N, C-alpha and C positions, 0 to 999 in steps of 0.2 A: 566154159562155165564162168559166169561173171564174178569178179572179185568181191569179197565181203566188205561191207562198209566199215570204216574205222569205228572203234567203240566211242560212244558219246562221253564227253567230259562232264563231271558233276557240276551242277549249277553253282555259280559263285555266290558266296554268302553276302548278304546285305547288312552292313553295320550301321547305316544311318537310322537313328531311332525315330525320325519323322516319317519314315516310309512304313507302310502297313506290312510289307513282306520282310521287315528286318528280323534278324534271328531272335531278338528279344521277345517278339510277340508270337513266335511259332511254338509248336509243341502242345502238350496236353493242357498247360496252364497259361498259354499265351494270351488268351482273351482276358483272363483275370488280371494278369500283369498290366495289360493295357488300361484297364479300369482303375487299378490302384495308382498307376503313374499319372493318369489324367486327373484323378481326384487330388493327388498331392500337388501337382502343378497349379491346379485351380485355387487351392487354399493358399499356396505361397503367393500367387498373384494378387489375391484379395488382401492378404496381409501387407504386401508391398504398397498396394493402392491406398491403404489406410495410413501407413506409417511414413512413407516417403514424402508426401506433401508437407509434413512438419519440418523437413530439413531442406526444402527447396528455397532458394534465395528470395523468391517473390511471394512466398506464402504469407498470408495475413493472419494476425492473431486478434483475439477479442477478449474483453474483460467486461463484466457487467456489475453495476451498482445494485445494492439491495433496494427493492421497490418499497416506497413508503405508502401509507394508507391516507386517504382523505385528500384535502386540498393542500397545496403547497403553502407553507408558512415559514416563519423565521427558523433558522437552523438551531440556534442555541439561545436559551434564556438564562440570564445570570440572576444573581441575587438583586432584589429591588427593595428598597426600604422607603416607606412613606412616613413622613413626620406629620403628626397631627398637632396643630397649634392649640395651645391651651390659653383660654381667656383668664387673665389674672384678676382676682378681685381687688377692687380699690378700697383701701381702708382709710377712713377719715379719722384723724386723731385730734382730739382737743388738747392743745399744749398745756392747758391749765388743769387737765384732769389728774386726779390723784393716782389713777391706774397707769402703770408703765407698760407700753406696748413695745415688744422687742421684734423688730422686723428682720427676718433672715436676709442675709446678702443674696443678691440675684443668682450668683453661681451655685448656691446650695438649693435653689428651687427646682424640684424635679420636673422633667418634661414627660409627657405621655407619648411614648413612641409605639407606633403600631407597625409590626413587621409583617409585610404582606407575604413575602416568600423568603425562605432562608436556604441559601445554597441550592436553589432549584436550578436544574439545567435540563435541556432537552437536546438530544443529538439526533440529527436527521431532519427530514422534512415531512410534513403530513400531520393531519389531525384526525383522530378517530380511534376506534378500538383495536385496530390492526397493529402489526409490528412496526417498529421504527424503521425508517429507510429514507430514500430520496426520490424526488419527483421524477427524475430521469432514469430510475432504476428499472430492473426487469423482474417480473413476477417469478418467484421461486429461486432467485439468486441468493447467494450467501456471501458474506464478506470473506475475502481471501487475502491473507498477508503475502505480499510479493517481495522477494529478495533478489538482488542482482547477482548473477554468476559471471565471474570474469576469469581471464587466463592468468595463471600465476597467483602467488599469494594464497590467502585462505579466506575465500569468499563466504564459506560456511561457518565463520567464527561464531561460537556460542550457539549455533543452531541446534546441535546435538545435545546441548545442555538445557534445552527447553525455552530459550529466549523468545523465538518467534511464536511458539505455541502458547506460552504464558501471556504474551502481549495480546495475541488474538483473543484468548479467553477473557482477559480483562476488558478488552474493548467490547466484546459481545455482552458481557455481564453488565457493564456500566451503560452501554448504549441500548440494551434490551433489543439487540439485533441478531438475527441468525448468522452464524459464522461457520466456516470450515476450519477445523483445527489442523488440517494438513496444509502447510505453507507451500507456496509455489515459487519456483525460481525461473528467471529469464536472463538471457545473456545481454550484454551491452548492445549487440547487433540486433537482437530481437526487439529491443525497445523502439526501434524505428519501424517495426513491421505491424504495429497495431492499427486497426481500422480507426479512422478519425472519429472521435467521440466514444470509442469503446476501448480505451486504454486504462490501465490502472492509474487512478488519480495520484497515487504516491507509491514509490518503490523504496525499499530499504537497502542500503549499501554499507557494508562494514568490512573491516579487516585489520590485521596488525602487521602485514608484510607488504612490500611493494608488489604491484601487479602490472600487466601489460595491456596496451590498447593500441589500435591502429586507426588510420584515417576513416575507414568505413564506420567504425564504432563511434568515433567522434561525431560524424554526421548523424548517426542514428540517435545519439544522446541529444543533440541539438534539436532534431526533429521531434523527439518525444517531449522535450521541455517546452518548446515554442509552438510547434504546429499542432500538437495533441494535448497541450495544456497540462503536461505532467509535472511531477515534483519529485525530487530526490531527497530522501531523508537519510543522511549519511552519518556514520559513527566511527570515530577513530579508536580502534582497539589497540593501537600501538603506534609509536612515532614513525615507523617506516611507511605506514599507510598514508600519513598526512601529506607528505610532499607530492606523492603520485596523484592523490585525489585532487589536490589543488591544481596540478598540471592538467588533469583531465578537464576540470571545469574551465580553466583558462583556455584550453583548446576548443572546447565546445561553445563557450560564451566569451569570446575575447573582448567584447564590448562591455562586459559587466565585471565589476570588481567586487570581491567579497567584503562585507562589512560586519561589524559586531552588531547583533540584533539587540535593540534596546530592551531593558527589562519591562517597559510598559507597552511593548508591542502587542497588538491584538492576539498574536499567536500564543501568548502567555496568559491571556485573560479569559478564554472560554474554551470548553465549558468549565475548566478549572482555573481559578485565579492563582498564578504563580509569580514569584519574584525572580523572573528570569529562569534560565536553565540550571538544574542542579549540576554543579561542577564535577562531582564524583571524582574520578581518578585524574582528570585534567592532564592527559598525555601531551597535548600540544597547546593548551590554553584553558582558561576557566570560563570563557564566554563562548556562546554559540555563534557561528558565522553563518551568514546568509547571502544568497545571490538574488537580487530583486530585479525583475523585468516586467515592464508594463503594469506596475503597481502591485505585483504579487510576488511572494517568495517562490522562486522556482527550485531552490535548494536550501535545505536546512542542515547544518553540519554541527553535530555535537562532538566536542573535542575530548570527551572524557569517558568513552566506552559505556554508553547508556545500556547497551545490550547485556553487559555484565550484571547490571541491576535487575534485568528482566529474567535472567536464568533461574533455575531451580534454587540455587543457594544464594542468589542475589549478590554473588561475588564477595560476601562478607560485609557488605555495606549495611547501614542501619535500616530499620524498618521504615523510618521516616523518609530516607533518601530513596528507597525502593518505591515507596508510594508516590513520591514526587516524579520519579522516572516513568511510572505507569501513567500518571496524570499528563505529563508532557506528551507521551506517545498518543494518548487519547486526543489531546488538543490538536496535534498535527494531523492525525488521521481524519478526525471529524471535520476540521476546517478544509482540508484538501478535498475531501469527497463532496462536501456541500458546495464549494466553489466550482468543482468539476460538473456537478449536477446542474447548476444554474447556467454554466457555459454550454452544456449539451442541450439544454432546453432552448436556449437562444439559437444554437446551431440548427435545431430542428424546427425553428419557427414557432415554438410553443411558449417561450418565456416572454416576460414583459419587455417591450422595446425600450432601450435606454436613449 
């Protein structure tokens, strides 16, 4: 009688989840578990595909100007006064006449002044019934206030107290331009990742403590300022910020030295005529400093915490100082964006050749 075959051993369990016969996908609800797992992995993959590119070193960023209506024209118009000459009547007097003629002195003779426009200004480019904006802007874009985020220190100084939002609202109200009241922040490194011609024309940088930066960030700042025609609007919220910011600018632009901006500089003249920068708290000086390259200011540095005057309480400063602070902010934003728009039009071959 032949011997009985040995009993067969049970099949080994498969634990590899990528195999169809894995233990996870067996049993009564195995098929359902496969579908749930597939759906979950698909959604995670889609989310990663959308989010990860923002953190990749080579990822490019964009920023759009507000589109203006009509034909490009002058960015800003200031007050203009026309003087109308008055023909003076000649009086012939007989010296032997018994009537005495009293001729008033010349300085007391009134002039007829005709004021054509009084404190009229226009921000943006374009003429027509549409919203204010810029010739190189994009339809549907809104103005966004951009702040620099850096390592160490307090890059968000006064942001939670309404400074950025209030300045944005004031710019939109005075410029009659659509705005987004949600500010945007970018890192020093991200400043160098903007597509040429689609970078923020001006970014705001403030703090009251020292901060850190490395060689890659120095290169990014230089690229933003010179290759992408950007501008830094900096504000000293405290003395410790001052020395580090000067070192950053020295590292990024070693060939440019900071100078005090004259009170009659165009940046103080339009759309609001100002007698220089309001000193406010003057942490490191009463005069604004500037770095000029190729005939334009690439950085404007207020040394007295202008963002304190923008916040909800205005830092306890007077209403007049707060108003001057808003006016200076409007001047810098408007002029930076107008200059950027003209440069972008030339870049695209649409502007007048110089």
